[in-house]
Structures are given as C-alpha cells and as structure tokens.
C-alpha angles and dihedrals in degrees: 000000000000118000090239090059092049090048091050091050091049091051091048089049091053094046093047090050089056092047094048091048091050092051093047090051091049090049089054091050090051090050090050088054091046091244092143098168092051091045091051093050093047092047092048092052091047089051092053091050090049090054089056090048089055091050092052090047091056090052092049092049091050090051091051091053092058 
C-alpha cells in the first residue's frame, strides 16, 4: 500500500477518534440531563464510529507487519 494511503487512513483514524469521543461526551451530557432518547442515539452513533475505528486499526496494524 502506498504511504499516502497509509497516511490518509491514519488521519481518518485520528479524526474518527475525536468524533467518537465528542459523541460519547455529548451522550453523557444528555444522560446527565435525563434526555435518554438523545443519549441513546448519540451513544449508538459513537459506537458505529468506534467500529469503523477498529476496522481501520486492523488495516494499519497489518500494514506495519509488512
């Protein structure tokens, strides 16, 4: 894989980490305000993003092993 592709995946990984963290924090705020439906939605979206982060991480680890 080209270094530019690896760099793009690493940047996407970092950005998605920030986004997932943001959504988890917003979910906690919603819970604190007893907005359970909003909290659930925010947490679910953060979870989906986290799944994508894990997928990118696997690719990056495989690239390091080569």
